[in-house]
SEPAZA-302343 format. One line per field, with one value per residue: residue number from 1; x, y, z of N, C-alpha, C, CB in turn. Coordinates in Angstrom, 2 decimals, padded with zeros to 5 digits. Atoms other than C-alpha are relative to their C-alpha. Glycine has a CB too. Example, Ala and Ser with C-alpha at 12.3 -4.5 7.8 and 13.67 -1.06 7.14 Angstrom:
residues 2
num: c(1:2)
n_u: c(000.89:-000.82)
n_v: c(-001.19:-001.19)
n_w: c(000.00:-000.06)
ca_u: c(012.30:013.67)
ca_v: c(-004.50:-001.06)
ca_w: c(007.80:007.14)
c_u: c(000.90:-000.77)
c_v: c(001.20:001.09)
c_w: c(000.00:000.73)
cb_u: c(-000.99:000.41)
cb_v: c(000.03:000.46)
cb_w: c(001.25:-001.42)
***
This chain:
residues 104
num: c(1:2:3:4:5:6:7:8:9:10:11:12:13:14:15:16:17:18:19:20:21:22:23:24:25:26:27:28:29:30:31:32:33:34:35:36:37:38:39:40:41:42:43:44:45:46:47:48:49:50:51:52:53:54:55:56:57:58:59:60:61:62:63:64:65:66:67:68:69:70:71:72:73:74:75:76:77:78:79:80:81:82:83:84:85:86:87:88:89:90:91:92:93:94:95:96:97:98:99:100:101:102:103:104)
n_u: c(-001.47:-000.33:-000.93:-000.72:-000.10:-000.16:-001.51:-000.58:000.39:-000.24:001.00:000.24:-000.81:-001.11:-000.19:-000.21:-000.57:-000.91:000.60:000.85:-000.83:-000.23:001.13:000.21:-001.11:000.36:001.03:-000.81:-000.55:001.26:000.22:-001.31:000.40:001.10:-000.51:-000.81:000.75:000.33:-000.96:-000.22:001.30:000.68:001.62:000.52:000.70:-000.87:-000.01:001.08:000.26:-001.09:000.68:000.85:-000.73:-000.55:001.05:000.41:-001.32:000.08:001.00:-000.24:-000.77:000.94:000.77:-000.84:-000.32:001.33:000.45:-000.84:000.55:000.93:-000.44:-000.73:000.47:001.22:000.30:-000.71:000.51:001.04:-000.42:-000.44:001.15:-000.15:001.13:-000.33:-000.62:000.96:000.61:-000.92:-000.24:001.10:000.24:-001.23:000.41:000.84:-000.49:-000.79:000.97:000.36:-000.58:-000.35:001.40:-000.11:-001.03:000.68)
n_v: c(-000.45:-001.25:-000.34:000.51:001.38:000.18:-000.29:001.05:001.42:-000.54:000.05:001.39:000.46:000.19:001.51:000.18:-001.27:000.39:000.38:-001.36:-000.67:000.76:-000.24:-001.41:-000.26:000.51:-000.95:-001.13:000.50:-000.03:-001.33:-000.28:000.66:-000.88:-001.08:000.51:000.26:-001.31:-000.64:000.73:000.07:001.23:000.25:-000.23:001.15:000.61:-001.11:000.12:001.20:000.01:-000.87:000.82:001.16:-000.79:-000.35:001.25:000.29:-000.91:000.44:001.02:-000.57:-000.57:000.71:000.74:-000.85:-000.13:001.38:-000.10:-001.25:000.17:001.25:-000.52:-001.42:-000.14:001.03:-000.64:-001.12:000.40:000.67:-000.76:-000.65:-001.74:-000.06:-001.17:000.60:000.83:-000.87:-000.72:000.93:000.50:-001.32:-000.10:001.28:-000.41:-000.84:000.67:000.70:-001.17:-000.50:001.36:-000.08:-001.15:000.36:001.07)
n_w: c(-000.40:-000.33:000.70:-000.59:000.31:001.75:000.58:-000.48:000.95:001.79:000.73:000.45:001.09:-000.05:000.00:001.48:000.68:000.84:000.87:000.47:000.78:001.27:000.96:000.41:000.78:001.26:000.64:000.48:001.31:001.08:000.68:000.90:001.46:000.83:000.40:001.10:001.22:000.41:000.69:001.06:000.79:000.09:000.60:-001.30:-000.64:-000.66:-000.98:-000.88:-000.80:-000.92:-001.03:-000.93:-000.96:-001.36:-001.06:-000.78:-001.06:-001.22:-000.67:-001.18:-001.02:-000.69:-000.66:-001.33:-001.09:-000.44:-000.63:-001.28:-000.72:-000.62:-001.13:-000.91:-000.51:-000.23:-000.92:-001.21:-000.70:-000.77:-001.38:-000.78:-000.63:000.18:000.90:000.86:001.08:000.72:000.67:001.42:001.08:000.69:001.14:000.70:000.71:000.93:000.87:001.17:000.79:000.99:001.12:000.82:000.58:000.89:000.99:000.91)
ca_u: c(095.87:097.11:099.83:102.32:101.76:101.23:104.90:106.14:104.69:105.16:102.80:101.10:103.12:106.51:106.76:106.58:108.38:111.20:108.68:106.56:109.65:110.71:107.20:107.32:110.67:109.38:106.40:108.87:110.75:107.36:106.89:110.38:109.49:106.36:108.22:110.80:107.92:106.49:109.87:110.26:106.70:105.33:101.81:099.15:097.47:100.55:101.27:097.91:098.21:101.68:099.86:097.17:099.91:101.32:097.96:097.35:100.88:100.43:096.79:097.79:100.48:097.95:095.56:098.12:098.82:095.26:094.57:097.63:096.17:092.97:094.52:096.86:096.19:092.40:092.03:094.60:092.97:089.71:091.14:092.54:089.35:090.52:087.15:088.52:091.24:089.08:086.86:089.82:091.12:087.67:087.29:090.88:089.77:086.76:088.39:090.73:088.09:086.53:089.39:090.13:086.19:086.76:089.60:087.23)
ca_v: c(100.31:103.24:105.31:104.13:100.53:101.10:102.66:099.76:096.79:098.83:098.52:095.38:095.11:094.94:091.18:091.29:094.53:092.81:091.14:094.23:096.13:093.59:093.83:097.64:097.65:095.33:097.77:100.36:098.55:098.03:101.72:102.37:099.81:101.80:104.89:103.32:102.07:105.87:106.94:104.34:105.12:101.74:100.75:102.19:099.13:097.67:100.76:100.32:096.72:097.16:100.09:097.77:095.21:097.92:099.14:095.24:094.91:098.15:097.08:093.89:095.52:097.91:095.42:093.40:096.34:096.99:093.46:093.92:097.38:095.92:092.40:094.51:098.20:098.14:094.87:096.28:099.35:097.68:095.16:097.65:099.14:102.73:103.60:106.77:104.88:102.33:105.00:106.71:103.40:102.45:105.89:105.56:102.06:103.44:106.21:103.97:101.68:104.73:105.60:102.11:102.32:105.63:104.19:101.43)
ca_w: c(092.69:094.23:092.73:094.68:094.30:090.25:090.26:092.30:090.02:086.58:083.83:082.57:079.33:080.98:081.14:077.26:076.55:074.48:072.43:071.87:070.88:068.29:066.81:066.76:065.29:062.37:061.78:061.66:058.90:057.00:057.01:055.75:052.93:052.07:052.07:049.51:047.38:047.28:046.41:043.62:042.12:042.83:041.74:044.30:045.05:046.04:048.49:049.89:050.86:052.50:054.49:055.56:056.78:058.88:060.18:061.13:062.73:064.90:065.72:067.39:069.27:070.36:071.35:073.50:075.28:075.78:076.90:079.46:080.66:081.48:083.35:085.01:085.50:085.45:087.29:090.08:090.71:091.26:093.55:095.28:096.76:095.70:094.22:092.75:090.98:089.86:088.31:086.41:085.11:083.89:082.19:080.73:079.35:077.70:076.08:074.44:073.28:071.85:069.95:068.58:067.63:065.87:063.64:062.20)
c_u: c(000.41:001.39:001.37:000.55:000.24:001.69:000.84:-000.03:-000.03:-001.51:-000.29:000.99:001.43:000.33:000.16:000.54:001.08:-000.79:-000.81:001.14:000.64:-001.12:-000.19:001.18:-000.52:-001.15:000.78:000.73:-001.05:-000.15:001.10:-000.08:-001.12:000.42:000.87:-000.92:-000.54:001.00:000.34:-001.23:-000.70:-001.53:-000.75:-000.67:000.90:000.65:-000.91:000.26:001.27:-000.37:-001.01:000.66:000.39:-001.17:-000.09:001.20:-000.32:-001.36:000.10:000.95:-001.05:-001.14:000.40:000.06:-001.25:-000.44:000.99:-000.58:-001.40:000.21:000.67:-000.40:-001.55:-000.51:000.67:-000.64:-001.50:000.04:000.48:-000.87:000.08:-001.06:000.38:001.16:-000.51:-000.96:000.71:000.42:-001.15:-000.19:001.15:-000.20:-000.92:000.41:001.17:-000.78:-000.55:000.98:000.32:-001.45:000.10:000.92:-000.61:-000.64)
c_v: c(001.22:000.35:-000.67:-001.48:-000.09:000.26:-001.20:-001.22:000.49:-000.34:-001.51:-000.75:-000.39:-001.30:-000.47:001.27:-000.33:-000.28:001.11:000.88:-000.39:000.38:001.26:000.30:-000.75:000.83:001.14:-000.22:-000.05:001.50:000.63:-000.77:000.62:001.20:-000.14:-000.15:001.30:000.43:-000.57:000.05:-001.11:000.21:000.20:-000.92:-000.89:000.51:-000.31:-001.50:-000.15:001.21:-000.77:-001.00:000.85:000.54:-001.53:-000.41:001.08:-000.34:-001.09:000.26:000.68:-000.66:-001.03:000.79:000.26:-000.88:000.18:001.04:-000.61:-001.21:000.52:001.47:-000.09:-000.87:000.44:000.97:-000.48:-001.01:000.65:000.71:001.55:000.37:000.97:-000.45:-000.92:000.66:000.48:-001.01:-000.46:000.97:000.25:-001.11:000.26:000.88:-000.51:-001.24:000.85:000.36:-001.38:-000.22:001.08:-000.21:-001.03:000.47)
c_w: c(000.20:-000.81:000.16:-000.61:-001.65:-000.13:000.59:-000.95:-001.35:-000.75:-000.72:-000.99:000.34:000.01:-001.62:-000.80:-001.27:-001.37:-000.76:-000.84:-001.38:-000.99:-000.54:-000.95:-001.52:-000.73:-000.46:-001.37:-001.03:-000.51:-000.81:-001.23:-000.48:-000.24:-001.36:-001.13:-000.44:-000.83:-001.43:-000.88:-000.25:-000.21:001.28:000.86:000.88:001.58:000.95:000.73:000.82:001.09:000.91:000.87:001.23:001.08:000.87:000.88:001.15:000.96:000.93:000.79:000.99:001.04:001.09:000.90:000.81:001.02:001.29:000.97:000.68:001.01:001.07:000.84:000.40:001.24:001.50:000.45:000.33:001.01:001.07:001.15:000.10:-000.93:-001.11:-001.19:-000.86:-001.08:-001.20:-000.85:-000.93:-001.23:-001.06:-001.19:-001.02:-001.01:-000.90:-000.68:-000.97:-001.00:-001.03:-000.88:-001.12:-001.51:-001.15:-001.16)
cb_u: c(000.85:000.08:000.04:-000.58:-001.38:-001.12:000.71:-000.57:-001.59:001.54:000.21:-001.28:000.02:000.41:-001.40:-001.34:000.81:000.76:-000.63:-000.69:000.83:000.01:-001.17:-000.05:001.48:-000.41:-001.17:001.02:000.62:-001.57:-000.34:001.39:-000.32:-001.31:000.72:000.72:-001.13:-000.21:001.13:000.38:000.14:000.28:-000.40:-000.73:-000.63:000.89:-000.29:-001.47:-000.34:001.46:-000.76:-000.95:001.51:000.88:-001.67:-000.42:001.78:-000.07:-000.81:000.27:001.10:-000.52:-000.61:001.45:000.63:-000.82:000.31:001.50:-000.32:-000.98:001.00:001.14:000.21:-000.64:000.60:001.27:000.10:-000.84:000.93:000.54:-000.17:001.56:-001.33:000.60:000.92:-000.82:-000.31:001.48:000.52:-001.27:-000.11:001.32:-000.60:-000.93:000.33:001.45:-001.05:-000.26:001.36:000.40:-001.17:000.67:001.27:-001.01)
cb_v: c(-000.33:000.10:001.20:000.05:-000.78:001.48:001.61:-000.25:-000.78:-001.18:001.07:000.01:001.03:000.60:-000.77:-000.43:000.92:-001.19:-000.98:001.03:000.22:-001.60:-000.29:001.03:-000.67:-001.43:000.49:000.32:-001.38:-000.52:000.97:-000.40:-001.56:000.21:000.46:-001.31:-001.03:000.90:000.02:-001.31:000.43:-000.81:-001.73:000.87:-000.87:-000.08:001.33:000.16:-001.32:000.23:001.14:-000.71:-000.81:001.42:000.55:-001.24:000.33:001.62:-000.23:-001.26:001.02:000.57:-000.49:-000.46:001.28:-000.13:-001.59:000.40:001.40:-000.05:-001.15:000.08:001.20:-000.26:-001.44:000.48:001.42:-000.32:-000.85:000.73:-000.57:000.59:000.44:001.26:-000.47:-000.62:000.94:000.84:-001.13:-000.09:001.53:-000.28:-001.00:000.47:001.09:-000.56:-000.56:001.25:000.89:-001.52:000.42:001.15:-000.68:-000.74)
cb_w: c(-000.82:001.55:000.15:001.12:000.53:-001.14:000.53:001.22:000.32:-001.04:-000.90:-000.64:-001.01:000.82:000.79:-000.61:001.21:000.60:000.48:001.52:000.74:000.26:000.57:001.27:000.79:000.20:000.99:001.05:000.13:000.76:000.99:000.72:000.00:000.65:001.10:000.32:000.20:001.06:000.84:000.40:-001.12:001.23:-000.73:-000.10:-001.09:-000.97:-000.55:-000.85:-000.90:-000.83:-000.72:-000.75:-000.75:-000.52:-000.82:-000.99:-000.79:-000.57:-000.77:-000.37:-000.61:-000.90:-000.85:-000.14:-000.49:-001.01:-001.08:-000.34:-001.17:-000.88:-000.55:-000.69:-001.24:-001.19:-000.62:-000.19:-000.90:-000.75:-000.15:-000.75:001.37:-000.72:000.76:001.03:000.35:001.00:000.81:000.38:000.58:000.94:000.84:001.03:000.89:000.54:000.70:000.58:000.79:000.73:000.48:001.21:001.16:000.95:000.81:000.69)
***
C-alpha cells in the first residue's frame, strides 16, 4: 500500500481502538496497583504475580496490534504491488517479531 493510501485508510487497529484503549487503561491501573503494593511493603511473590499479570495484559494488546498490522498494513503493502513498500513492511514485521522473541 502506498503512503497516500495508507494515510487514507489508517492503521489496522483503528476499528478496535476503543477496545484497545480500555485494555491499556486496565493495564495502567494494574501498574498503579503494583506501585501501591511496593509502597505498602507487600510480599515479593505477590508483587511478582501482579507484574506477570501486567506483562500478560500488555502482551495480549501487543499481539492484537501485531495481528492487525499483518492483516492490514503488511497485506495491503503486498497487495498494492509496490515492491519497495512491501519489503519495508516485511522488514518492520520481522523486526517486531524479533523484539517479541527477545523478551521471552
